N, C-alpha and C positions, 0 to 999 in steps of 0.2 A: 729436437730442434733441427734435425737434419732431414726430416721427411715424415711422411704419414705412415704409421704402423697399421697394417691390416692383419687382424688375427681373429681368433674365435671369441670376441668380446660381445656379450649380449648387450644390445643397445635399447631394445624395446621389448616390453612384456605386457601381455593383456590376458585377463581372466574373463571367461564368458559370464555375464550376469545371469544366464539362463541355465548353465550347466557347470558346476564347480570342477568337473573333471576335464573341461576343455580349456586349454591354455595355448596361447600363441607366443612365439619368441622370434625376434629378429636380431641380427648381428651387424657389426660394422664392416663386414665383408659381403653384404648383400644377400645373406641366406635367411630364409624364413622356414620355421618349423612349427608343427602343431602336434599337440597330444590330446587324445580323447579319453585317456584313462588315468588322469591325474598325475601325469609325468612318468609313468612306468615305461612307456615307449613313446618315441618321438618320430615324426615323419617329416622329411624335408619336402616342402611344397613350392618353393621359389623356382624350382626347375620347370614348373608348369606355367610360368609367366613367359609369354611369347616375346622373343627379341629383347630380353632383359639384358642390359649391358653388365659387364663385370665390375666388381669392386665398388659397389654402392654401399651406402649406410642406411639401414632400415631405421628411420628416425622415429616412426610412430606406428602403432598397430591399435586398431579399435575392434574389439569383439562386440558385435551388435547386441543390443538389449532387446531386439524384436525377433530375431531369428538366430537359432543356435549355430547354424552353419555359415552365417554371414560375417565377414570381417573386412576391414578397410586398412590399407597401409600406404605409407609414403616412403619413398626411397630417394636419397640425396646422392647425386653424382658430381657435385661441384668440385670435389677434391681431385677428380680426374678431368676437370675442365669441361664437364657436361652440365650445362645450366638449365636444361629442359625440365619441366615438371613430370614426375613419375608418381602417379596416384592410381591405386588399383582397388578392385572389389572382387570378392568371391562370395558365392552363396552356396557352396558345396564343400566346405572345409578345405579349400585350397586345391581341389582337383582341377579347377580352371579359374582363370582370372580375367577380368575385363579392365582395360585402361579407361579411367574417367578423368579426362583433363580438358574437355571442351569448354571454351570460354576463358581459359587462363592464357593471357597473351605471353608469348615467348620473349624473354629478355635476358640480360645478364643476371637478373635476380629472380627468375621465375621458378627456381627449384623449390620443391615443397618440403616443409619441415614438420608439420603437425596436422592431423585430421581428427575431427571429433564428430560424434553423432548427437543430435538434439535429443534430450531426455523426454520430450513431450510429443514430438511429431515424427512419425516414421518417415524415412527418406529425406529428412532435412539434415544437411551436413555443413560443417564449417571447416575451412582449410586455411592454414597459414603458410605463406611462402616467405622468401627472404626479404620481401619489401611490401607485402600487402596481405589482406585477408579477404576471403571469398566465402560465399555460401551457396548451397544448392537446395532447391525444393523438390527435386526429382531424382534423388538418390545418385547424384553425381553425373547425370546425363549432360547437364550443362551447369556452369558456375557463373555467379554474378558477383561483382565487387561489393564489399561492405566496408569501405574505408572510412567514410565520413571525415572526421577530423583527425584520424590516425596518421601520424607522420609516416613516411616511407621507411619503416624500420623492420628488421627481421622478427617475424612472429614465431617464437619458439615453443609456446605452450598455450593451450586453450582449455577452458573449463566453463561449464554453464552452472551458475548458482541456481539450484532448482526452486528454492522457496520464493525468490523474487523474480526468477527468469531473466537474470542478467548474464551477459557473455563477458567473461573475464579472460584477458590474455596478458602474457608477459612477453616483452621484447628483449632482444639481445642488447643490453646496455642502455636502453631508453625507458626503463620503468614499466609500470603496469598501465593498461588501458581497459576501460569498462564501457561496454555498450549496454546502457540500462534499458530494461524492459524489451524482451524479444517478442512479446505477444503479437505485434502487428506482422512480424515475419512468420510466426507460427500460424497465423490466420490467413496468410496470403494464399491465393489460389488463382487459377485461370479465370474464373468467373469474376473475382474481385478486380483483376487487371482489365477485364473487358468492360466492366461497368464504369460509368462516368465518375461516380463518387461512392466511397464506402467508409463508414465509421466503424472502426474496430472495437471489439469488446475490451474496455479498459481492465487492466489487472487490478486486483484488490490492493488497497493502499493503507498503510498504518498512519494514524494521526499522531506522529511523534511529537513529544513535548520535551524541550531542552531544560535540563535542571541547572539553571544558572547560565550566565553569559560567558562567552569566551571570544577571544580575538583571533582572527585568521591572518592578521597583518604579518607579513613576512613569510607566511607559509604558502600563500597563493602561487608562488613560483614553483612549488614542489607538487602541488595537487590542486584539483578543482572538483568540488562537490557538484552533483547534479542539482537542478532546482528542486526546492522542497514542494511536496504536494503530489497530485495525481497527474500522470501523463495521459494526455488525450491524443490518440493517434487516428489519422484518417488518410485515405488515399484519394488523390485527385488525378484523373487521367489527363485532363486538359484544363488550363487555368480558367476558372469560372469568371463570368462577367460581374457578379455581385460579390460583396464581402462575405466571408465565412463568419456567421454570427453564432457564438457558442453560449448556451445558457445552462446553468446548473440549477436543478430543481430538487427540493427536498421530498420526503416521503409523501407529503400532502400536495405535491406538485406546485409548491410556492417557490417563487424565484429566490435563489440564494445569491447568485452572482452571474454576471454576464461579461463577455469580452469578445474581441475580434481575433480570429486565428489567421495564420499564414495561409497562402493559397497557391503555392508553386506546384508544378506537376510532380507527381511522385508521392512518397509517404511524408506527411507533415506531422509534426509533434509540437503541441503546446502544453503548458502546464496550468492546472488550477491549483492555487496555493492552499486550498482547503479553507479559505476564509471568505467572510462576507466582504462587500466593498468597503473601501476606506471612506471616512467622512470627507466632505469637501474641504478644500484649502482656504485658509484666511488670505484674502487678497488685499494687501495694503496699497492704497493709492495716494496717501499723504506722507509728508516727511515726519520723521520721529520728533516728538515734542522735545523742545530744548536744544535742537540741533539744526538750526536754520542754515548753518554753513554747509551742511551736507548736500545742499542743492547745487553746489558749485565745486569746482576743483577736481583734482585727480582721484580723491577719495569719496566722490559723490555717490549717493544712493543710486543703484542701478535698477531700472524697471525693465520688464520684458516687453516684447513687441505688443502685447495687449494692454500695456499701461499699468501693471501692478507688480508688486514685489512680494517675496515670500516672508512670512513671519517665522523668525528663527527663535525657538524657545528650548529650554532644557527639558530633558525627560522624554519618555515614550508614552504613547497614548493607547486608547482602546481600538484604534482603527482596525477594521477588518477582524472582528473576533473569529476564532476558529469554529467551523461548523461541528456539530456534535457527531459522534460515530453513528453510522446507520447506512441506509440504502438511498442513493441519489440517482437522479436521471441526468445524463448528459444529452443535451438536445442541440443539434446543429441545423441551422437554416442556411441554404445556399441555392441561388438561382431558383427561388420559389418552391423548393422541396425541403422536407424536414426528415431528419434521421435521428434516432434515439438509441441509447444503450444505457444499461444500469451500471452503477459504480458502487462498490462496497467500500466503506470507510470504517476501519477497525480502530478500536481504542489502543493507545500506546500500551504495549505489553508490560511496561514498567509501572504503569499507573495503577494505583489502588483505589481510585475513585469509582463510584458507581455511575451508571448512565443517568440516574436521577440527579446526582451531584453535578454532573457536567451540564445537563439540561438547565439546571437552576443557575449555574455559573454563566452560561451563554445568554440566558434570558436577561440577567442583570447587565451583562456587558453590552447587549444590544440596546437596552434602555439608556445606558450611559451614552452610548454612541449617538442615539437619537437626540439627547440633550446637547451633545457636542455639535451635531449638525444644525440644530436650531440656533445655537449660539453663533456658529460661523455664519449662517445666513444673515442673522441680525447684524453682525459685525461688518460683513461685506456691504450690506445696505447702507450702514452708517458711513463707511469709507467712501462709497459712491456719492452719497449726499455731500459729505465734507469736501470731496474733490471738486464737485460742481460749485460749491460755495467759494472755494479758493480761486477757481477760475473766474467767477463773477467779480470777486474783489479786484482782480487785475483789470477786468473790463471796466468796472465802475469808477476806478480811480481817475480815468480820463473824463468822466462826466461830472462837472462841477455841481450839478443839481441832484446828485445821488448820494450826498453825505448821509442822509437818513437810512438809505439802503445799505450803505457800507457798515454803519453801526449796527443795524438790525441783523445783517449777515454775520458779523462778529459775535453778536450775542447768541444767535442760533447755533453757530459753529461751536461755541463754548458749551452749550447745553449738550450737544452731541458728544463732545470730548469728555465731559463729566461722566456721561453714561458709558462711553466706549472704554475708558480707562479702568472701569470696573470689570470689563470683560477680558481685556488683553493688556499687556504692557505696551504703552504707546511710546515710551522713551527708548526702547531697545533699538540698537543700530545693527545688531547681528554680531557684535563683538563677543568673544568668549566670556568676558567678565560681566556681561549684562545680567546673567542669571544670579550673580551675587549682589549686584548693586541695587536691583529693583525687585520688590516683592512680587511674586507671581499672582495672577488674578484668576478669575473663575474658569477661564479656558484651560489653563494649566492644571488647576485643581481637578477638573473633570477628566482631563486626559490622564493624569497620574492615577486617579481612582480606577479608571478602566484598566490601566496597566497592572495595578495590584490585583484587581479582580481576576484578570486573565493569567496571573502567574501560577503555573502548574495546573494540575487537575484537582480542584478542591471546591467544595461547596462554600459559597461566600459566607463570611462571618457576619454576625449581627452588626458589628461596628461599621462594616462596609455599607450595609443598608441604611444605617443611621446617617452616615456621611452623604450618601446619595440623596436621601430625603432633604437634608439641610441644603445641599448645593442646588437641588431642584427648586426649592422654595426661593432661593436667591435669584435663580434664573427667571422664575416666574415674575418676581418683583421687577427685575430689569426689563422684561418683555412688556409689562404694563407701562413703564416709563417710556419705552421706545414707541409704543403705540400712541401714547399721548403726543410725543414729539412729531410723529409722522402724520397723525390724523388731525391734530389741532395746530401746533406751532408752525409746521412746514406750510400748510395751506395759507396761514395768515401771511407768511413771508412771500408766498407766491402771488398773493393778491397785490402786494406792494410792487412786485416785479411787473405784473400785468398792467398795472396802472401807468407804468412808465414805458410800456411796450417792450419789455425785456423778457426773453424766453424764460419760462419757469423751470424749477428744479424737479426732476423726476426721482422717485424713490423705488428701489428694487425691494418690494415687500412680498 
């Protein structure tokens, strides 16, 4: 408590991955020793470091995995009020040392704490200081910042998780920080930096399946998981004029999913969630049945700027079934050019299902999703027609000669309501108790069937196929009723409108 003790305390120790008899040791009084005979004899080599101040602490030593005589070390002098970075490399067992600190800005917090060597790429190094992290692609000749969203905290330890290629670091008093997927840094080169655009080879990814649900509520303030799925990394030298269009193709070059990526200068990272696209949304344009008062007042139904509101129902559906394990193609189109890389998606190592089981599961899930999509399109068309009928009712109320049209409009609207309420719950207001008050309809049944089909990795049971067949027949029956309304009843009503010079109703079919 009265001062710093300087003694013969070993503070850093490193064993050569190439020669078990080569060990390096550093102490908290700035001395570095090496043994080449398994510890029988030691030789001090810190006296070969030119202009090395006294009384530093050797905070880390790395014995290279690529060359037996190469080692890296960091020495901390902040306890004697020297805040400069001191980082060194030797390639001859300490006979001579080279200072490697170019690119590290000097500040009150620039003293180095930890250095590590990348396990996959020779000459790629990571360095932690008192307030930042840096990396080098050229064996320390120059360093570049790697901070991203890391707070300015002391970086005291570094490790590279080799199986997934993640950089893991611990900070002094601020917890752990992980940079997921180092593959774009490992693939970085001068030629990549010189080219306008480069798509990096994606790292293989596991198709993890969660066994049961859990809630992260309350835990988010302590940790943040990375997005699920495959990381797609690409380098842009200068912001392109066009959008970055990303497509995922299966082994047969059939489109699985597509989306737009970011396009800022530098390395960009977007994620494919390993799923097919979601089915379209139900777009409600009319008020809930039995709740006319919701059109007014502070608790009124809220529509978005496009004039529709969301259907809120209980349960989870089949939207975006997970793609099967296998080889996929990542295809990017930007500024009229196309770039491709292959992506390997592996089965969850905890899963006991065969690939045939998973293929059968996904095939059924995609069939269910197709039925959901057909139902949603039909529902949205009905909502669009009913909205136009409602608007016409207000218009025709001012026309004293339009009583027959008003009555015909009400009758047509009721026919569409009778059909639509077999597809979705028309009385729901979004309140939490609606799922208990009103029985769910075909939309929810299909969604829940898809959810159960996609639970875990397992071949669908016979009962799931039977339920799917029954629900499909119901949907087919409703589609016939819809076609009759749109092809026969709606044109008859439009003839009445045309006869009085009123704009006809259009159907989204």
